[in-house]
C-alpha positions in Angstrom: -1.2 0.8 -66.5 -1.7 -0.2 -62.9 -2.6 2.4 -60.2 -0.4 2.7 -57.3 -1.2 0.9 -53.9 -2.9 3.1 -51.9 -5.7 4.3 -54.4 -5.7 0.9 -55.5 -6.6 -0.3 -52.1 -9.0 2.9 -51.5 -11.0 1.7 -54.5 -11.0 -1.8 -53.4 -12.6 -1.0 -50.2 -14.8 1.4 -51.8 -16.0 -1.2 -53.9 -16.4 -3.6 -51.3 -18.2 -1.2 -48.9 -20.5 0.1 -51.9 -21.7 -3.3 -52.7 -22.1 -3.8 -48.9 -24.2 -1.0 -48.5 -26.6 -1.3 -51.6 -27.3 -5.1 -50.6 -28.4 -3.5 -47.1 -30.2 -0.8 -48.9 -32.2 -4.0 -51.1 -33.2 -5.5 -48.1 -34.6 -2.4 -46.4 -36.8 -2.4 -50.1 -38.1 -5.8 -49.2 -39.3 -4.4 -45.9 -40.8 -1.2 -47.1 -42.7 -3.5 -49.6 -44.1 -5.1 -46.3 -44.9 -1.9 -44.7 -46.5 -0.8 -47.8 -49.2 -3.8 -48.6 -52.0 -2.6 -46.2 -52.1 0.8 -47.8 -52.2 -0.6 -51.5 -54.8 -3.0 -50.4 -58.0 -0.4 -50.0 -58.2 2.6 -52.1 -58.5 5.2 -49.0 -58.4 5.6 -45.2 -61.5 7.2 -43.7 -60.5 7.0 -40.1 -57.8 7.5 -37.8 -58.3 3.9 -36.6 -57.9 2.6 -40.0 -54.9 5.1 -40.4 -53.1 3.5 -37.0 -54.4 0.1 -38.0 -52.2 0.5 -41.6 -49.2 1.6 -39.1 -49.3 -1.1 -36.8 -50.3 -4.6 -39.0 -47.1 -3.6 -41.3 -44.8 -2.9 -38.0 -46.1 -6.0 -36.7 -45.5 -7.9 -39.9 -41.5 -6.8 -39.5 -41.5 -7.8 -36.3 -43.0 -11.6 -36.9 -40.7 -11.6 -39.9 -37.4 -10.5 -38.1 -35.8 -14.0 -37.9 -36.1 -14.1 -41.5 -34.4 -10.7 -41.8 -32.2 -11.5 -39.3 -31.0 -14.8 -41.6 -30.9 -12.5 -44.5 -28.6 -10.0 -43.0 -26.4 -12.6 -41.5 -25.6 -14.1 -45.4 -25.2 -10.7 -46.5 -22.6 -10.5 -43.5 -20.6 -13.6 -44.0 -20.5 -13.1 -47.9 -19.8 -9.5 -47.8 -18.0 -8.6 -45.1 -16.8 -11.9 -44.0 -18.3 -11.6 -40.6 -19.9 -14.4 -38.9 -22.5 -13.6 -36.2 -23.1 -16.9 -34.2 -26.8 -17.2 -32.8 -29.4 -17.8 -31.6 -30.2 -13.8 -31.8 -32.2 -12.0 -28.5 -36.2 -11.3 -30.1 -36.4 -8.0 -29.3 -32.8 -6.7 -30.3 -33.4 -8.4 -33.9 -36.3 -6.3 -34.1 -34.6 -3.2 -32.9 -32.1 -3.5 -35.4 -34.3 -4.7 -38.1 -37.1 -2.1 -37.3 -34.5 1.0 -36.5 -31.0 0.5 -36.7 -31.3 -1.2 -40.1 -33.4 1.6 -41.8 -31.6 4.1 -40.4 -28.5 2.8 -41.9 -29.9 2.5 -45.7 -31.0 5.9 -45.5 -27.6 6.9 -44.5 -26.2 5.0 -47.3 -28.7 6.6 -49.6 -27.9 9.7 -48.5 -24.5 8.6 -49.6 -25.4 8.0 -53.5 -27.1 11.3 -53.9 -24.1 13.0 -52.7 -22.1 10.8 -55.1 -24.0 11.4 -57.9 -24.2 15.4 -57.2 -20.2 15.2 -56.4 -19.4 13.1 -59.4 -21.7 15.7 -61.2 -19.7 18.9 -60.3 -16.3 17.3 -60.2 -17.2 16.5 -64.1 -18.7 19.7 -64.6 -16.0 21.3 -67.4 -16.9 17.9 -69.5 -20.5 18.7 -69.4 -20.8 22.3 -69.0 -19.9 23.4 -72.5 -22.9 21.1 -73.8 -25.4 22.8 -71.8 -24.0 26.7 -72.2 -22.4 29.3 -69.8 -24.2 32.4 -68.1 -22.9 35.6 -69.8 -22.6 37.2 -66.2 -20.2 34.9 -64.7 -16.9 33.9 -66.1 -17.0 30.2 -67.3 -13.6 29.3 -65.5 -15.4 30.1 -62.4 -18.1 28.7 -62.6 -16.3 25.0 -63.4 -13.7 25.7 -60.6 -16.5 26.1 -57.8 -18.4 23.5 -59.0 -15.4 21.1 -59.6 -14.3 22.0 -55.8 -17.8 21.2 -54.3 -18.1 18.2 -56.6 -14.7 16.7 -55.3 -15.8 17.7 -51.7 -19.6 15.9 -51.6 -17.2 12.9 -53.5 -14.9 12.7 -50.4 -18.0 13.1 -48.0 -19.7 10.3 -49.8 -16.7 8.2 -49.8 -16.3 8.6 -45.5 -19.9 8.1 -45.4 -20.0 4.6 -47.0 -17.2 3.3 -45.2 -18.4 4.6 -41.7 -22.0 3.2 -42.4 -20.3 -0.1 -43.1 -18.1 -0.3 -40.2 -21.2 0.9 -37.7 -23.7 -1.7 -39.6 -21.0 -4.4 -38.9 -20.9 -3.2 -35.0 -24.5 -3.0 -34.6 -25.6 -6.1 -36.5 -22.6 -8.1 -34.3 -24.2 -6.8 -31.3 -27.8 -6.8 -31.8 -28.4 -9.7 -33.9 -25.5 -12.3 -32.3 -26.4 -14.1 -28.7 -27.1 -12.8 -25.4 -23.6 -12.2 -23.9 -23.9 -13.4 -20.8 -25.0 -16.4 -22.5 -22.5 -16.3 -25.0 -19.9 -16.3 -22.4 -21.7 -19.2 -20.1 -21.3 -21.4 -23.5 -17.7 -20.2 -23.7 -16.8 -21.2 -20.0 -18.0 -24.6 -20.4 -16.6 -25.4 -23.7 -13.3 -24.3 -22.5 -14.1 -26.6 -19.4 -14.8 -29.5 -21.8 -11.7 -28.9 -23.2 -9.5 -28.5 -20.0 -11.2 -31.8 -18.6 -10.0 -33.5 -21.8 -6.5 -32.0 -21.9 -6.1 -33.1 -18.1 -7.6 -36.8 -19.1 -5.2 -37.0 -22.0 -2.4 -36.0 -19.8 -3.2 -38.5 -17.3 -3.5 -41.1 -19.7 0.1 -40.1 -21.1 1.5 -40.2 -17.3 0.0 -43.8 -17.1 1.6 -44.8 -20.6 4.9 -43.7 -19.4 4.8 -45.6 -16.0 4.1 -48.4 -18.0 6.4 -47.9 -20.2 9.1 -47.4 -18.1 7.8 -51.0 -15.6 7.7 -53.0 -18.4 10.9 -51.5 -20.3 13.4 -49.9 -18.6 12.8 -50.9 -15.0 12.4 -54.9 -16.2 16.1 -54.5 -18.1 17.8 -53.2 -15.2 16.1 -55.9 -12.9 17.9 -58.5 -15.5 21.0 -56.5 -15.0 21.1 -57.0 -11.5 20.3 -60.2 -11.4 23.4 -61.1 -13.9 25.8 -58.9 -12.1 24.4 -60.8 -8.7 25.1 -63.9 -10.2 28.6 -62.9 -11.7 29.3 -61.7 -8.0 28.4 -65.4 -6.8 29.9 -67.5 -9.0 33.2 -65.9 -10.8 35.2 -66.2 -7.5 38.4 -66.3 -9.2 38.2 -62.8 -10.5 40.9 -60.3 -9.6 40.5 -58.1 -6.8 39.7 -54.9 -9.2 37.3 -56.7 -11.5 35.3 -57.8 -8.0 34.9 -53.9 -6.9 34.1 -53.0 -10.3 31.1 -55.5 -10.3 30.5 -54.9 -6.2 29.9 -51.3 -7.6 28.0 -52.2 -10.9 25.5 -54.2 -9.0 25.0 -51.6 -5.8 24.3 -48.7 -8.5 21.9 -50.9 -10.6 19.8 -52.1 -7.4 19.5 -48.3 -6.4 18.7 -47.2 -10.1 15.5 -50.0 -10.0 15.0 -48.3 -6.1 15.1 -44.7 -7.7 13.1 -45.9 -10.9 10.5 -47.5 -8.4 9.9 -44.5 -6.9 9.5 -42.8 -9.6 7.1 -45.0 -11.1 5.1 -44.3 -7.9 5.0 -41.0 -8.1 3.6 -40.9 -11.5 0.9 -43.3 -11.4 0.6 -46.8 -9.4 -1.1 -49.3 -10.8 -2.7 -50.1 -7.3 -4.2 -46.6 -7.5 -6.1 -47.7 -10.6 -7.2 -51.4 -9.5 -7.9 -50.7 -5.8 -8.2 -46.8 -5.6 -7.3 -44.2 -3.6 -7.4 -45.6 0.3 -5.1 -48.8 -0.9 -2.3 -46.6 -3.1 -2.2 -44.1 -0.2 -1.7 -47.0 2.4 1.3 -48.1 0.3 2.6 -44.6 0.5 2.6 -44.2 4.2 4.0 -47.7 4.8 7.0 -46.2 2.6 7.2 -42.9 4.1 10.5 -42.5 6.3 8.4 -41.3 9.1 5.4 -42.2 10.9 1.9 -41.3 9.1 -1.4 -41.8 10.2 -4.2 -42.2 7.5 -7.5 -41.7 7.6 -9.6 -41.9 4.2 -13.3 -41.9 4.3 -14.7 -42.1 0.9 -18.0 -43.5 0.1 -17.4 -43.7 -3.2 -14.5 -43.4 -5.8 -14.1 -40.0 -7.6 -12.5 -39.8 -10.8 -9.5 -41.0 -12.0 -8.1 -37.6 -12.5 -9.1 -36.4 -9.3 -7.8 -39.6 -7.8 -4.8 -39.2 -9.6 -3.9 -35.6 -8.5 -5.1 -36.4 -4.9 -2.4 -39.3 -4.9 0.2 -36.8 -6.6 -0.8 -34.1 -4.0 0.2 -36.6 -1.3 3.0 -37.8 -2.4 4.7 -35.0 -3.1 3.7 -33.8 0.4 5.0 -36.2 2.0 8.5 -36.1 0.0 8.5 -32.4 1.0 8.2 -33.0 4.6 10.6 -36.1 4.8 13.3 -33.3 3.2 12.6 -30.2 4.2 10.3 -30.3 7.6 12.5 -32.3 10.0 9.4 -33.6 11.3 8.8 -36.5 13.4 5.2 -37.7 12.3 2.8 -36.5 9.9 -1.0 -36.9 9.4 -2.9 -37.1 6.0 -6.7 -37.2 6.0 -8.4 -37.6 2.6 -12.7 -37.0 3.1 -15.2 -37.1 0.3 -18.4 -34.3 0.9 -20.6 -34.4 -1.6 -19.1 -33.3 -4.8 -15.8 -32.0 -3.4 -12.4 -34.1 -2.4 -10.8 -32.5 0.7 -7.5 -33.8 1.3 -5.4 -32.5 4.6 -1.7 -33.5 5.1 -0.1 -31.9 8.0 3.4 -32.4 9.8 4.9 -31.4 13.4 7.8 -30.2 11.3 9.9 -26.5 11.7 7.1 -25.0 9.6 8.0 -22.0 6.8 7.3 -23.7 4.0 7.3 -21.0 1.1 6.0 -21.8 -2.7 8.1 -19.2 -3.9 11.4 -21.0 -2.5 10.9 -23.9 -5.2 10.2 -26.6 -2.6 7.6 -28.5 -4.8 4.4 -26.8 -3.8 4.6 -24.6 -6.8 4.1 -27.7 -8.9 1.7 -28.8 -6.6 -0.2 -25.8 -6.9 -0.5 -25.8 -11.1 -1.5 -29.4 -10.7 -4.5 -28.9 -8.4 -5.7 -26.0 -10.5 -5.7 -28.2 -13.5 -8.9 -29.5 -11.8 -10.2 -26.3 -10.3 -9.2 -27.6 -7.4 -8.2 -25.2 -4.2 -4.9 -24.7 -2.7 -3.9 -23.7 1.1 -0.9 -23.5 3.1 -0.6 -22.6 6.6 3.1 -23.0 7.7 4.2 -20.6 10.3 7.8 -20.3 11.7 8.0 -23.4 14.5 5.5 -25.0 12.9 3.0 -27.2 12.1 2.7 -27.1 8.5 -0.8 -27.7 7.2 -2.0 -28.6 3.4 -5.8 -28.1 2.6 -6.6 -29.2 -0.5 -10.2 -29.4 -2.1 -10.9 -31.2 -5.4 -14.3 -30.9 -7.5 -15.0 -35.1 -7.6 -17.4 -34.1 -11.2 -15.1 -32.7 -13.9 
């Protein structure tokens, strides 16, 4: 016959907590043995200094053995509770746990087991009471009722105490036997920074792959199609007028598609950026702009490829926004590296009023700059001018 789900779960939880608590009591028993050694090796204690020495020696021994006890406790938590407590532990806190917290919890566990034994004895009084006899001055039924009620209450208290001590032990050990929270936070930040850098590098590599595939695949096919259409238009002079119009239209759309694809490829990651660096890539970008662009680049050494890609993207998108929205007559781009910071400034003399919340492409710039822990600042009052200032860390 199987027990219902709730009682079965309660018994399983009691079993786990009880085994966990007994293992903790066993570890503290070893600690008691360590503390008892000085008292066992001599016959008597003759003076107060000897008493103090016999107290100080075991406490010092436990403090010195705290790393070993800590490793034992970590194995106990991992094996019996599934709690992995990382290291390294702070020596002072692990001494506090092994000398104060763990003994106190073990004493509480012993009390819980005493309550459980006494409670079990009271709850089963109706079984063993007839064997020891009944007092003549108290009705047997009343004695058994009181003892049974008391025993059940003690069993409930022991059940609660065993579970509470197990949960308290987990919380204290996690806090006291684990690493310094500040150092752990620093380690996690470093780990997340490394993962973020890897993600950014992978995304940049994927963009380069897309650019290469577009350049070597779709773009070449479009160029071939445009050439064939141009040859057809030049050589097939005896075609009907309707057919010539279709060929002319297809030739024009093919050339426009090639131009759009060229712009897309340059916006993703131009080959010149890898080959000759940010100065050459931005020079080509400024030369293709539809308005005059003054460019100043001062880079004593090249930044990381990911940073170069972000800087190029910022300038490319900003100049595209200037062309589409600013109604400007000229723009200025300044790229300067100072120490480990790459500073990019794009200014125009347009009408101003740029707002990232209006879908002008600035939101994407903010996200792209943030992907490398950069900062983005926009000044664009009504009437202009608009100045975008971006600072990118050169070392990722």
